[in-house]
Backbone as ProteinMPNN parsed JSONL, in Angstrom:
{"seq_chain_A": "MSLPGVSGATSYPLSGNLSALGDSLLTERDYVDALMVYRLELGNDDVPKASVYINMGKAFFYLQEQDSALFYYKQAAEWALSNNKDELLGMAYFNQGSVYTTQGDYAEGIAYTRKALQTFKQIGKEYVVAQAFFNL", "coords_chain_A": {"N_chain_A": [[-6.423, 2.232, 24.754], [-8.54, 1.356, 22.143], [-9.223, -0.974, 19.425], [-11.906, -0.637, 17.406], [-13.08, -3.512, 16.33], [-10.874, -5.226, 16.691], [-9.321, -7.448, 18.348], [-6.585, -8.893, 19.449], [-5.641, -9.715, 16.87], [-3.656, -9.431, 14.11], [-3.82, -7.578, 11.911], [-5.708, -4.85, 10.335], [-8.944, -4.224, 9.396], [-9.407, -1.58, 8.009], [-6.252, -1.363, 7.2], [-4.807, 0.694, 5.428], [-5.162, 2.871, 6.737], [-4.44, 2.946, 8.982], [-1.353, 3.727, 9.578], [-1.908, 6.467, 8.968], [-3.533, 6.705, 11.646], [-1.54, 5.929, 13.563], [0.314, 8.197, 13.366], [-1.053, 10.433, 13.847], [-1.762, 9.928, 16.205], [0.854, 9.933, 17.806], [1.64, 12.764, 17.15], [-0.172, 14.062, 18.896], [0.932, 13.226, 20.833], [0.309, 10.854, 22.091], [1.954, 8.495, 22.794], [2.05, 5.597, 23.722], [-0.275, 4.362, 22.858], [0.193, 4.944, 19.999], [2.536, 3.463, 19.566], [1.027, 0.951, 20.055], [-0.599, 0.921, 17.452], [1.107, 1.327, 15.448], [2.348, -1.634, 16.041], [0.336, -2.71, 14.639], [0.33, -2.796, 12.633], [2.875, -3.917, 11.753], [2.01, -5.898, 11.097], [0.97, -5.976, 8.601], [1.265, -6.534, 5.233], [1.514, -5.052, 2.974], [2.575, -2.288, 3.604], [5.698, -0.692, 3.646], [8.062, -2.065, 5.856], [10.002, -0.517, 6.688], [8.977, 2.055, 7.629], [7.626, 2.164, 9.036], [8.884, 0.84, 11.288], [10.388, 3.205, 11.577], [8.413, 5.413, 12.492], [7.843, 3.535, 14.884], [10.176, 4.132, 16.332], [10.512, 6.757, 16.726], [8.46, 7.033, 18.33], [9.511, 5.774, 20.535], [11.708, 7.401, 20.901], [10.489, 10.297, 21.871], [9.592, 9.304, 24.059], [11.637, 9.143, 25.566], [13.144, 6.492, 25.781], [15.682, 5.787, 24.673], [17.66, 3.765, 23.739], [15.547, 1.69, 23.029], [14.567, 3.206, 21.043], [16.809, 3.425, 19.218], [17.051, 0.917, 18.547], [14.983, 0.264, 17.275], [15.285, 2.079, 14.865], [17.529, 0.766, 13.378], [16.566, -1.425, 12.976], [14.917, -0.24, 10.683], [16.939, 0.407, 9.051], [17.913, -1.435, 8.559], [15.965, -3.242, 7.045], [15.518, -1.663, 4.744], [17.728, -1.336, 3.542], [17.409, -4.119, 2.637], [15.862, -3.944, 0.716], [16.155, -1.933, -0.73], [15.564, 0.899, -0.322], [16.19, 3.735, -0.552], [15.517, 6.202, 0.449], [14.299, 5.754, 2.905], [16.166, 4.51, 3.731], [17.833, 6.77, 4.68], [16.625, 8.167, 5.998], [16.154, 6.511, 8.104], [19.08, 6.518, 9.212], [19.709, 8.754, 9.74], [17.907, 9.778, 11.785], [19.015, 7.831, 13.377], [21.31, 9.164, 14.28], [20.636, 11.197, 15.449], [19.309, 9.874, 18.203], [21.897, 8.938, 19.126], [23.439, 11.584, 19.116], [21.615, 12.865, 21.155], [22.263, 11.005, 23.024], [24.797, 11.863, 24.007], [26.688, 11.011, 22.539], [28.35, 12.398, 20.637], [30.529, 11.923, 18.001], [29.695, 9.262, 16.975], [26.905, 10.015, 16.001], [27.402, 12.393, 14.672], [28.42, 10.612, 12.541], [26.635, 9.017, 11.477], [24.259, 11.082, 10.703], [26.051, 11.757, 8.739], [25.9, 9.535, 7.29], [23.137, 9.674, 6.328], [23.122, 11.813, 5.141], [24.935, 10.906, 2.979], [23.712, 9.206, 1.575], [20.927, 10.779, 1.24], [22.087, 12.678, -0.628], [23.228, 10.927, -3.203], [20.037, 10.482, -3.757], [19.262, 12.523, -4.734], [17.899, 14.158, -2.808], [17.512, 17.387, -2.297], [16.491, 19.017, -0.49], [16.334, 17.468, 2.151], [19.029, 16.866, 2.669], [19.777, 19.316, 3.592], [18.714, 20.041, 6.063], [19.747, 17.591, 7.305], [22.553, 18.635, 6.953], [22.181, 20.769, 8.717], [21.628, 19.783, 11.473], [24.12, 18.523, 11.494]], "CA_chain_A": [[-6.872, 2.191, 23.694], [-8.897, -0.012, 21.793], [-9.409, -0.265, 18.045], [-13.307, -1.667, 16.766], [-12.947, -4.886, 15.42], [-9.231, -5.601, 16.548], [-8.93, -8.156, 19.411], [-5.535, -9.732, 19.251], [-5.402, -9.548, 15.56], [-2.389, -8.359, 13.589], [-4.103, -6.916, 11.191], [-6.879, -4.139, 10.466], [-9.518, -4.134, 7.965], [-8.797, -0.722, 7.575], [-5.175, -1.223, 7.282], [-4.303, 1.462, 4.981], [-5.14, 4.084, 8.026], [-3.205, 2.562, 10.732], [-0.312, 4.938, 9.785], [-2.381, 7.753, 9.766], [-3.887, 7.007, 13.067], [-0.542, 6.11, 14.425], [0.783, 9.283, 12.942], [-2.179, 11.295, 14.634], [-1.343, 9.604, 17.791], [2.288, 10.549, 17.683], [1.401, 14.342, 16.759], [-0.728, 13.97, 19.913], [1.683, 12.715, 21.842], [0.031, 9.372, 22.825], [3.282, 7.743, 22.049], [1.972, 4.387, 23.802], [-1.13, 4.285, 21.918], [0.718, 5.123, 18.807], [3.026, 2.165, 19.331], [0.444, 0.075, 19.657], [-1.385, 0.818, 16.358], [2.382, 0.913, 14.703], [2.698, -2.68, 15.831], [-0.583, -3.787, 14.712], [0.255, -2.485, 11.276], [3.969, -4.277, 10.906], [1.21, -7.242, 10.148], [0.317, -5.483, 7.154], [2.543, -7.062, 3.908], [1.609, -3.878, 2.066], [3.435, -1.215, 3.802], [7.089, -0.595, 3.99], [8.229, -1.896, 7.492], [11.019, 0.439, 7.693], [8.652, 3.347, 7.888], [7.146, 1.603, 10.581], [9.992, 0.955, 12.478], [11.088, 4.797, 11.959], [7.712, 5.919, 13.423], [8.028, 3.268, 16.483], [11.552, 4.653, 16.676], [10.114, 8.321, 17.474], [7.768, 7.023, 19.39], [10.307, 5.733, 21.822], [12.265, 8.712, 21.335], [9.771, 10.836, 22.741], [9.236, 8.283, 25.628], [12.976, 9.029, 25.818], [13.78, 5.287, 25.816], [17.017, 6.008, 23.652], [18.014, 2.101, 23.662], [14.376, 0.999, 21.88], [14.831, 4.213, 19.752], [17.676, 2.705, 18.241], [16.881, -0.383, 18.396], [13.606, 0.329, 16.029], [16.14, 2.734, 13.795], [18.56, 0.009, 13.178], [15.446, -2.43, 12.479], [14.58, -0.108, 9.94], [17.756, 0.825, 8.289], [18.279, -2.909, 7.723], [14.836, -3.915, 6.257], [15.663, -0.319, 3.502], [19.074, -1.756, 2.762], [17.56, -5.215, 2.061], [14.704, -3.589, -0.002], [16.345, -0.751, -2.012], [14.532, 1.92, -0.077], [17.343, 4.573, -0.161], [14.729, 7.228, 1.454], [14.12, 5.289, 4.048], [17.726, 4.27, 4.759], [18.627, 7.747, 4.903], [15.733, 8.671, 7.462], [16.88, 5.499, 9.562], [20.215, 6.827, 9.589], [19.703, 10.278, 10.349], [17.086, 9.029, 13.237], [20.038, 7.02, 14.477], [22.409, 10.074, 14.77], [19.738, 11.897, 16.439], [19.668, 9.521, 18.78], [23.33, 9.087, 19.415], [23.686, 12.388, 19.615], [21.085, 12.869, 22.629], [22.865, 10.211, 24.35], [26.102, 12.45, 24.097], [27.91, 10.385, 21.73], [28.369, 13.125, 19.117], [31.393, 11.215, 16.919], [28.622, 8.398, 16.491], [25.695, 11.12, 16.049], [27.851, 13.004, 13.235], [28.601, 9.848, 11.622], [25.399, 8.439, 11.071], [24.263, 11.926, 10.126], [26.635, 12.195, 7.593], [26.194, 8.763, 6.273], [22.201, 9.947, 6.011], [23.565, 12.879, 4.244], [25.318, 10.826, 1.72], [22.368, 8.751, 1.007], [20.183, 11.662, 0.332], [22.62, 13.212, -2.027], [22.43, 9.717, -4.039], [19.045, 10.344, -4.41], [18.722, 13.906, -5.155], [16.832, 14.728, -2.131], [18.816, 18.176, -1.782], [15.753, 19.312, 0.763], [16.42, 16.671, 3.083], [20.419, 17.251, 2.742], [20.019, 20.519, 3.885], [18.171, 19.44, 7.017], [20.916, 16.758, 7.689], [23.433, 19.77, 7.589], [21.522, 21.879, 9.881], [21.535, 18.727, 12.467], [25.57, 18.536, 12.036]], "C_chain_A": [[-7.18, 1.123, 22.859], [-9.456, 0.412, 20.326], [-10.68, -1.072, 17.821], [-12.792, -2.69, 15.958], [-11.635, -5.577, 15.657], [-9.424, -6.379, 18.202], [-7.974, -9.301, 19.006], [-5.174, -10.184, 17.737], [-4.283, -8.664, 15.017], [-2.421, -7.934, 12.568], [-5.496, -6.083, 11.298], [-7.528, -3.992, 9.508], [-9.384, -2.612, 7.317], [-7.148, -0.154, 7.499], [-4.136, -0.138, 6.738], [-4.269, 3.272, 5.673], [-4.573, 3.892, 8.732], [-2.0, 3.506, 10.609], [-0.831, 5.967, 9.995], [-3.163, 8.088, 11.245], [-2.893, 7.14, 14.058], [0.401, 7.48, 14.184], [0.063, 10.354, 13.831], [-1.832, 11.362, 16.222], [-0.11, 10.26, 18.625], [2.427, 12.219, 17.624], [0.592, 14.32, 18.154], [-0.35, 13.764, 21.218], [1.025, 11.645, 23.031], [0.809, 8.332, 22.08], [2.976, 6.446, 22.256], [0.748, 3.698, 23.114], [-0.418, 3.94, 20.293], [1.79, 3.897, 18.372], [2.34, 0.865, 19.066], [-0.334, -0.077, 18.211], [0.317, 0.276, 15.224], [2.888, -0.949, 14.557], [1.595, -3.45, 14.952], [-0.261, -3.65, 13.003], [1.973, -3.279, 10.766], [3.19, -5.659, 10.502], [0.962, -6.952, 9.018], [1.404, -5.496, 6.328], [2.624, -5.728, 3.02], [1.825, -2.818, 2.458], [4.941, -1.306, 4.381], [7.386, -0.808, 5.661], [9.317, -1.204, 7.655], [10.181, 1.876, 8.102], [8.057, 3.24, 9.055], [8.069, 1.561, 11.637], [10.285, 2.395, 12.761], [9.989, 5.284, 12.835], [7.401, 4.985, 14.795], [9.041, 3.991, 17.107], [11.034, 5.953, 17.53], [9.246, 8.161, 18.365], [8.589, 7.07, 20.867], [11.462, 6.454, 22.118], [11.85, 9.62, 22.205], [9.641, 10.508, 24.095], [10.753, 8.431, 26.201], [13.625, 7.526, 26.327], [14.438, 4.983, 24.469], [17.046, 4.543, 23.08], [17.074, 1.657, 22.9], [14.527, 1.827, 20.784], [15.639, 3.524, 18.577], [17.848, 1.548, 17.627], [15.768, -0.37, 16.938], [14.289, 1.33, 14.71], [16.774, 1.478, 13.097], [17.612, -1.118, 12.464], [15.025, -1.789, 10.804], [15.258, 0.574, 8.524], [18.093, -0.738, 7.605], [16.919, -3.537, 6.545], [14.784, -2.534, 4.729], [16.773, -1.159, 2.684], [18.678, -3.056, 2.281], [16.449, -5.141, 0.964], [15.014, -2.732, -0.899], [15.654, -0.074, -1.861], [15.245, 3.158, 0.509], [16.362, 5.713, 0.689], [14.622, 6.797, 2.555], [15.433, 4.869, 4.956], [17.877, 5.274, 5.232], [17.536, 8.129, 6.293], [15.954, 7.809, 8.3], [18.304, 6.065, 9.839], [20.282, 8.211, 10.527], [18.989, 10.494, 11.413], [18.036, 8.791, 14.271], [20.85, 8.163, 14.962], [22.117, 10.951, 15.539], [19.848, 11.277, 17.581], [21.03, 9.331, 19.713], [24.194, 10.425, 19.817], [23.212, 13.233, 21.038], [21.659, 12.162, 23.514], [24.144, 10.695, 24.464], [27.265, 11.822, 23.404], [27.788, 10.975, 20.128], [29.364, 12.565, 17.887], [30.331, 10.233, 16.257], [27.434, 9.291, 15.774], [26.076, 11.988, 14.408], [28.275, 11.938, 12.055], [27.585, 9.43, 11.078], [24.634, 9.82, 10.502], [25.069, 12.278, 8.652], [26.159, 11.145, 6.463], [24.053, 8.902, 5.677], [22.155, 10.743, 4.835], [24.17, 11.983, 2.777], [24.225, 9.974, 0.694], [21.187, 9.778, 0.351], [20.644, 11.886, -0.774], [22.839, 12.202, -3.074], [21.226, 9.886, -4.87], [18.098, 11.713, -5.03], [17.855, 14.411, -4.154], [17.345, 16.121, -1.336], [17.97, 19.018, -0.123], [16.164, 18.84, 2.3], [18.188, 16.86, 3.639], [20.356, 18.481, 3.619], [19.477, 20.359, 5.487], [19.129, 18.668, 7.729], [22.279, 17.962, 7.869], [22.958, 20.258, 8.611], [21.995, 20.965, 11.453], [23.038, 18.829, 12.317], [25.951, 19.721, 12.931]], "O_chain_A": [[-6.457, 0.137, 22.722], [-9.931, 1.496, 19.985], [-10.559, -2.275, 18.053], [-12.096, -2.526, 14.956], [-11.286, -6.466, 14.879], [-9.679, -5.643, 19.155], [-8.304, -10.34, 18.433], [-4.347, -11.085, 17.588], [-4.031, -7.506, 15.352], [-1.362, -7.749, 11.967], [-6.348, -6.425, 12.118], [-6.919, -3.601, 8.511], [-9.257, -2.529, 6.096], [-6.793, 1.013, 7.661], [-3.018, 0.046, 7.219], [-3.711, 4.316, 5.333], [-4.01, 4.81, 9.328], [-1.668, 4.083, 11.644], [-0.525, 6.616, 10.995], [-3.353, 9.17, 11.8], [-2.926, 7.894, 15.03], [1.273, 7.671, 15.031], [0.758, 11.108, 14.512], [-1.693, 12.259, 17.054], [-0.108, 10.871, 19.694], [3.409, 12.774, 18.116], [1.329, 15.11, 18.743], [-0.91, 13.969, 22.295], [1.147, 11.602, 24.256], [0.499, 7.595, 21.144], [3.36, 5.706, 21.351], [0.82, 2.5, 22.837], [-0.542, 2.901, 19.644], [1.913, 3.452, 17.231], [2.688, -0.031, 18.296], [-0.664, -1.212, 17.867], [0.505, -0.737, 14.55], [3.462, -1.494, 13.614], [1.803, -4.6, 14.566], [-0.7, -4.51, 12.239], [2.291, -3.232, 9.578], [3.687, -6.431, 9.682], [0.671, -7.896, 8.284], [2.369, -4.746, 6.476], [3.658, -5.394, 2.442], [1.303, -1.962, 1.744], [5.252, -1.908, 5.409], [7.065, -0.004, 6.535], [9.756, -1.18, 8.804], [10.725, 2.708, 8.83], [7.987, 4.092, 9.941], [7.996, 2.176, 12.7], [10.422, 2.822, 13.907], [10.352, 5.626, 13.961], [6.801, 5.515, 15.731], [8.914, 4.451, 18.242], [11.149, 6.092, 18.748], [9.119, 9.012, 19.245], [8.503, 7.826, 21.835], [12.138, 6.349, 23.142], [12.515, 9.892, 23.204], [9.591, 11.271, 25.06], [11.041, 7.852, 27.248], [14.512, 7.482, 27.18], [14.048, 4.292, 23.529], [16.472, 4.25, 22.031], [17.511, 1.109, 21.888], [14.619, 1.356, 19.651], [15.284, 3.195, 17.445], [18.477, 1.199, 16.628], [15.912, -0.951, 15.862], [13.738, 1.263, 13.611], [16.28, 1.291, 11.985], [17.987, -1.633, 11.412], [14.845, -2.556, 9.857], [14.737, 1.02, 7.502], [18.424, -1.023, 6.454], [17.08, -4.132, 5.479], [13.962, -2.671, 3.824], [16.706, -1.534, 1.513], [19.454, -3.461, 1.416], [16.131, -6.162, 0.353], [14.298, -2.627, -1.895], [14.831, 0.108, -2.758], [15.067, 3.594, 1.647], [16.809, 5.958, 1.81], [14.905, 7.612, 3.433], [15.677, 4.864, 6.162], [18.131, 5.173, 6.433], [17.931, 8.311, 7.444], [15.991, 8.221, 9.459], [18.597, 5.971, 11.031], [20.766, 8.491, 11.624], [19.349, 11.434, 12.122], [18.084, 9.184, 15.436], [21.103, 8.133, 16.166], [22.916, 11.537, 16.269], [20.533, 11.938, 18.361], [21.057, 9.601, 20.914], [25.206, 10.473, 20.516], [23.913, 13.933, 21.77], [21.668, 12.492, 24.7], [24.857, 9.926, 25.109], [28.462, 12.026, 23.606], [27.422, 10.497, 19.054], [28.946, 12.786, 16.751], [30.092, 10.374, 15.057], [27.216, 8.861, 14.642], [25.361, 12.142, 13.417], [28.442, 12.278, 10.884], [27.66, 9.49, 9.85], [24.254, 9.482, 9.381], [24.639, 12.958, 7.72], [26.006, 11.404, 5.269], [23.702, 8.236, 4.702], [21.472, 10.564, 3.826], [23.871, 12.377, 1.65], [24.019, 10.089, -0.515], [20.663, 9.624, -0.753], [20.098, 11.56, -1.828], [22.575, 12.717, -4.16], [21.113, 9.653, -6.074], [16.97, 11.877, -5.495], [16.97, 15.16, -4.567], [17.564, 16.138, -0.125], [18.531, 19.416, 0.898], [16.283, 19.544, 3.303], [18.494, 16.967, 4.827], [21.175, 18.437, 4.537], [20.38, 20.812, 6.191], [19.388, 19.075, 8.862], [22.88, 18.043, 8.941], [23.615, 20.027, 9.626], [22.613, 21.513, 12.366], [23.43, 19.412, 13.327], [27.087, 19.801, 13.4]]}, "name": "protein", "num_of_chains": 1, "seq": "MSLPGVSGATSYPLSGNLSALGDSLLTERDYVDALMVYRLELGNDDVPKASVYINMGKAFFYLQEQDSALFYYKQAAEWALSNNKDELLGMAYFNQGSVYTTQGDYAEGIAYTRKALQTFKQIGKEYVVAQAFFNL"}
């Protein structure tokens, strides 16, 4: 995939639309191109890096590259912790739990799902808490 106006640059003139483009590619199951777009988005200082890392983790998860997915979910959690972004932290924990469960490490999967649950409860996101309970 080639983006107009991008030749090795780390940012794109319509950087606010990169997330939407990456999400669209992810929905279309074009995971490799979605990853390329998300990597470009990492160069944009105006976006929360945790959400980009979470999206990259999703792409790797769908590509069945669980170790890479876990790496990016951990990056997301670190960024969210250091920037006090609790909702993104909960999402990162939730997705880490999904990877561990997929890998057959149910104890770790449950532990991270519980961490997500606790985080979402603290910020009053009851609808996400319900989803976390469903995954347990």
